[in-house]
KOLFI-676719 format. One line per field, with one value per residue: residue in three letters; x negated, y, z negated of N, C-alpha, C, O in turn. Coordinates in steps of 0.001 Angstrom, whole numbers. Atoms other than C-alpha are relative to their C-alpha. Layout:
code	ALA | ...
n.X	X | ...
n.Y	Y | ...
n.Z	Z | ...
ca.X	X | ...
ca.Y	Y | ...
ca.Z	Z | ...
c.X	X | ...
c.Y	Y | ...
c.Z	Z | ...
o.X	X | ...
o.Y	Y | ...
o.Z	Z | ...
//
This chain:
code	MET | ASN | LYS | TYR | HIS | GLN | ILE | LEU | ASN | LYS | ILE | ILE | THR | LYS | GLY | LYS | ASN | GLN | GLN | ASN | LYS | LYS | GLY | SER | ILE | THR | TYR | LEU | LEU | ASN | GLN | THR | LEU | GLU | LEU | LYS | PRO | ILE | ASP | MET | LEU | GLU | LEU | PHE | GLU | GLY | HIS | ALA | VAL | ALA | ARG | LYS | LYS | LEU | LYS | ASP | GLU | LEU | GLY | LEU | PHE | MET | ALA | GLY | GLU | ARG | SER | THR | GLU | ALA | TYR | ARG | ASP | ILE | GLY | VAL | SER
n.X	-1433 | -1370 | -578 | -364 | 1408 | 29 | -1188 | 257 | 1107 | -293 | -573 | 1182 | 1015 | -237 | -1110 | -135 | -856 | -1172 | -334 | -1646 | -366 | 261 | 1555 | 1057 | -238 | 1040 | -519 | 283 | -989 | 312 | 594 | -989 | 854 | -322 | 360 | -533 | 24 | 1332 | 542 | -594 | 785 | 1245 | 218 | -598 | 762 | 755 | -962 | -528 | -1406 | -424 | 53 | -829 | -748 | 729 | -427 | -1752 | -510 | 491 | -806 | -1436 | -58 | 286 | -1154 | -756 | -989 | -120 | -620 | 853 | -279 | 1184 | 1845 | -149 | 348 | 1143 | 671 | 879 | -880
n.Y	359 | 523 | 1411 | 194 | 332 | 891 | 761 | -295 | 243 | 1295 | -186 | -414 | 994 | 1312 | 555 | 349 | -1081 | 739 | -921 | 437 | -1322 | -1263 | -110 | 982 | -153 | 775 | -166 | 606 | 742 | 415 | -916 | -1009 | -1361 | -619 | -1380 | -535 | -1566 | 19 | 481 | -747 | -1609 | 212 | -23 | -1446 | -908 | -991 | -586 | -1227 | 622 | -432 | 1419 | 62 | 550 | 1511 | 548 | 499 | 1190 | 1702 | 364 | 291 | 1206 | 952 | 246 | 903 | -1188 | -36 | -983 | -848 | -1174 | 1 | -348 | -1745 | -560 | -212 | -870 | 787 | 444
n.Z	-710 | 546 | -650 | -1187 | -1140 | -14 | -532 | -1270 | -414 | -499 | -1219 | -1150 | -245 | 126 | -605 | -1678 | -1100 | -786 | -1156 | -171 | -1424 | 397 | -105 | 721 | 1296 | 1053 | 1272 | 728 | 1367 | 1475 | 829 | 619 | 412 | 934 | 427 | 838 | 34 | 460 | -1264 | -1094 | 61 | -556 | -1409 | -918 | 525 | -737 | -902 | 651 | 543 | 1322 | 1049 | 849 | -1104 | 291 | 1158 | -238 | -1035 | 736 | 1286 | -364 | -1008 | 507 | 838 | -858 | -291 | -1242 | -504 | -318 | 704 | 1161 | -379 | -214 | 1365 | 732 | -830 | -1066 | -1377
ca.X	-23508 | -19931 | -17729 | -16001 | -19375 | -20169 | -17193 | -18005 | -21434 | -20558 | -18167 | -20764 | -23260 | -21778 | -18485 | -16760 | -15353 | -11807 | -10794 | -6609 | -4632 | -4861 | -8946 | -11851 | -11801 | -14689 | -13283 | -13839 | -12193 | -11924 | -13018 | -11161 | -11799 | -10552 | -10885 | -10331 | -9345 | -12751 | -13851 | -11706 | -13162 | -16438 | -15179 | -13575 | -16348 | -18221 | -15046 | -13365 | -10062 | -8515 | -9385 | -6136 | -3976 | -6093 | -5407 | -1563 | -1349 | -3223 | -1127 | 2286 | 939 | -489 | 3043 | 4422 | 6313 | 7875 | 9674 | 8096 | 9773 | 7590 | 4532 | 6074 | 6571 | 3221 | 1998 | 876 | 2193
ca.Y	-3248 | -3506 | -6670 | -5376 | -4599 | -7675 | -9666 | -7668 | -8564 | -12224 | -11673 | -10241 | -12839 | -16136 | -15878 | -17338 | -15991 | -16741 | -15381 | -15089 | -12677 | -9716 | -9981 | -11223 | -11596 | -12690 | -14312 | -16431 | -19455 | -20039 | -16668 | -14062 | -10340 | -9694 | -5835 | -4374 | -532 | -129 | -1713 | 412 | 3928 | 2610 | 2323 | 5644 | 7242 | 8866 | 9959 | 13233 | 11191 | 13194 | 10713 | 11634 | 10748 | 7469 | 6491 | 6982 | 5292 | 2274 | 2277 | 2111 | -412 | -2573 | -2390 | -3670 | -308 | -602 | 2633 | 5215 | 8059 | 7081 | 7495 | 11037 | 11849 | 11857 | 13622 | 10554 | 10586
ca.Z	2975 | 2015 | 2323 | 5493 | 7305 | 6193 | 7758 | 10657 | 11418 | 10857 | 13528 | 15855 | 15050 | 14500 | 16206 | 19105 | 22154 | 23792 | 26876 | 27388 | 29853 | 27310 | 27456 | 25604 | 21820 | 19028 | 16157 | 13193 | 11199 | 7698 | 6540 | 4334 | 3458 | 69 | -734 | -4026 | -4683 | -5563 | -2067 | -87 | -1728 | -765 | 2645 | 3287 | 1093 | 4049 | 5890 | 5365 | 3752 | 667 | -2272 | -4028 | -508 | -325 | -3649 | -3428 | -349 | -1790 | -4593 | -2706 | -156 | -2495 | -4590 | -1547 | -784 | 2882 | 3003 | 5163 | 3315 | 131 | 2198 | 3345 | -234 | -1237 | 1925 | 4157 | 7848
c.X	1050 | 364 | 624 | -1123 | -610 | 445 | -590 | -993 | -112 | 631 | -744 | -918 | 344 | 1425 | 315 | 902 | 1036 | 64 | 1679 | 335 | 29 | -1601 | -503 | 70 | -1315 | 885 | -795 | 523 | -399 | -616 | 1133 | -774 | 543 | -707 | 1055 | 295 | -1350 | -867 | 278 | -607 | -1296 | -101 | 216 | -1137 | -618 | 1048 | 699 | 1863 | -44 | 88 | 1787 | 1202 | -336 | 803 | 1520 | 476 | -188 | 1117 | 1236 | -299 | -362 | 1410 | 1039 | 1355 | 162 | 515 | -886 | 86 | -570 | -1065 | 263 | 2 | -1304 | -1173 | -572 | 1139 | -30
c.Y	-576 | -1154 | 152 | 197 | -1065 | -1453 | 114 | -429 | -1683 | -408 | -66 | -1113 | -1491 | -140 | -547 | 390 | -884 | 932 | -108 | 1246 | 1429 | 535 | -528 | 524 | -848 | -232 | -1254 | -901 | 77 | 1100 | 1080 | 1202 | 228 | 1869 | 250 | 1637 | 573 | 71 | 906 | 1606 | -107 | 147 | 1155 | 1129 | 1109 | 610 | 1544 | -420 | 653 | -1042 | -89 | -962 | -1607 | -691 | -126 | -603 | -1413 | -343 | -547 | -1237 | -1310 | -475 | -536 | 1232 | 147 | 1384 | 960 | 1138 | 24 | 274 | 1681 | 769 | 428 | 328 | -878 | -133 | -1081
c.Z	-660 | 625 | 1622 | 1168 | -134 | 952 | 1434 | 856 | 115 | 995 | 1062 | 140 | 78 | 745 | 1389 | 1162 | 756 | 1095 | 86 | 852 | -599 | 135 | -615 | -1505 | -749 | -1403 | -929 | -816 | -1422 | -762 | -459 | -494 | -1150 | -697 | -1329 | 65 | 310 | 1615 | 935 | -356 | 599 | 1509 | 502 | -541 | 1057 | 1207 | -592 | -131 | -1333 | -796 | -787 | 928 | -63 | -925 | 34 | 841 | -95 | -895 | 600 | 677 | -919 | -1277 | 1005 | 713 | 1809 | 602 | 591 | -721 | -1909 | 241 | 321 | -1581 | -683 | 1326 | 996 | 1060 | 783
o.X	1000 | -122 | 477 | -1164 | -1297 | -262 | -970 | -720 | -687 | 261 | -782 | -1174 | -425 | 1788 | -391 | 2033 | 842 | -455 | 2091 | -423 | 50 | -1849 | 66 | 318 | -1686 | 1406 | -1754 | 941 | -1520 | -1238 | 2120 | -1955 | 1000 | -1738 | 2256 | -323 | -1561 | -1571 | -562 | -941 | -1675 | -1070 | -260 | -1219 | -611 | 620 | 610 | 2792 | -1010 | 911 | 2251 | 1776 | 381 | 1787 | 2097 | 1516 | 509 | 1732 | 1590 | 429 | 179 | 1377 | 2112 | 2419 | -757 | 358 | -1918 | -957 | -458 | -1914 | -509 | -748 | -1371 | -2372 | -1403 | 2272 | 731
o.Y	-1609 | -1630 | -764 | -377 | -1241 | -2361 | -780 | -613 | -2260 | -1432 | -1032 | -1582 | -2190 | -1292 | -495 | 842 | -2021 | 2048 | -1242 | 2136 | 2374 | 1728 | -1547 | 1698 | -1931 | 636 | -1867 | -437 | 342 | 819 | 1346 | 1216 | 1336 | 2118 | -9 | 2232 | 1175 | 991 | 1268 | 2372 | 818 | 502 | 1527 | 2241 | 2307 | 1107 | 1911 | 98 | 449 | -1932 | -1172 | -1954 | -2467 | -1383 | -1211 | -1248 | -2363 | -1407 | -1666 | -2210 | -2384 | -1480 | -1042 | 973 | 622 | 1678 | 1149 | 1721 | 937 | 665 | 2589 | 1678 | 1310 | 53 | -369 | -593 | -1166
o.Z	-1327 | 1651 | 2430 | 2256 | 872 | 1389 | 2190 | 2042 | 1037 | 1570 | 1825 | 1249 | 739 | 978 | 2396 | 978 | 1185 | 1110 | -155 | 1237 | 190 | 312 | -1005 | -1784 | -299 | -2104 | -460 | -1877 | -1856 | -1787 | 226 | -841 | -867 | -1322 | -1411 | 948 | 1363 | 2030 | 1759 | 547 | 1316 | 2180 | 1575 | -19 | 777 | 2249 | -1764 | 490 | -2069 | -584 | -1145 | 478 | -574 | -659 | 103 | 710 | 262 | -834 | 231 | 481 | -656 | -1988 | 679 | 1275 | 2477 | 1787 | -52 | -1017 | -2727 | -560 | 10 | -1935 | -1538 | 1272 | 1749 | 921 | 1747
//
């Protein structure tokens, strides 16, 4: 099981419920999820996502790129 699914499992099993006007949520305090590029590839491995586009998009995101035009240039809409 990858890191993402481990955190989701913790939220489901140990999380606290909260009701507000928008609905009900389950949350955990003091938990962080740190994903490296290899973890992201592992996450999307089973999906029909083009790896090159994913790698390029992740590279732009990690570089702090905020321009949507830069994403369009690599083929991400």
